[in-house]
N, C-alpha and C positions, 0 to 999 in steps of 0.2 A: 462704735469707734469714736474716740475723742478727736475733735477738730483742733489742729494746732493754731494758735493765734497767728495773725499776720505778722510776719517778720520782714523788716526791710534790711537789705544788705547794701552798704554803700562804701565805695572806695574813696578815701580822703587822704590828703597829704598834710602832715603836720611836721614842721621843722625839717623838711626835705625827705621824710620817710613816708612811704605809703602804708596805709592801714585799711583793713576791711572791718567796718563797724556793723554789727547786727543789733537791731532793736525794734521796738514796736512803734517808735516815732516815725514821722515822715522823712523822706530822703532830704528834703529841704532843711528840716530842723536839724538833722544829724550833721549836714554840711555846715550849717550856721554855727553849731557848737564847735566843730573841728576848726573852722576858720577863726573863731574867737581864741581857742587854745593856741593855734598856730601864730596868730598875731601877738599874743602874750609872750610866747617863747621867742619869737624873733626880736621883739623889743628888749627882752631880758638879755638875749644873746648880744645885741648891739651894745648894751650897757655893761655887760660882763663877758667879753669875748673869750675868756679862758675857761669858762665853765663847760663841763662835759654835758652831753645831751641829758643824762640822767639828772644831774644837778639842776639843769634848766627846767626839766619837767617838774621836779620837786618845788623849785622856787615859783614856777608858774602856778602850781597847785596851791601853794600857800597864799599867793597873791589873789587867786580866784576865791579861795576860802575866806580871806579877809574881806573881799568885796561882798561876798554872800552874807557874812555875819553882820557887817555894817548895815546892809540893806534890810536884813531881817530885824535888827534892832530898831531901825527907823520905821519899819512897817508896824512893829508891835507898839511903838510909841504913838504912831498915827492912830492905831486902833483904840488905844487908851484915850486919847484926846477926843476922837470921834465918838466913842462910847459915852464919855462924860457929857459932851455937848448934846447928844441925842437924848440923854436921860433928864436933862433940865427942862 
């Protein structure tokens, strides 16, 4: 019999809605992710009060993706610089 991997089930609130998230990460980590998304959506809602929840979610996802891509580019640039210095 195959053993199922440990799955964490956590209730979180994002933009006033409750969600049950299942994953292999810790409860604390899942809550941290949900809090980050919730904060992004609340900020965007304050800046754009007429947006629907779906539009807020898409805008938050785009903002988070933008942050990710910028950090990834910075990290890759760091690796290039560090790699060049190390080889000297």
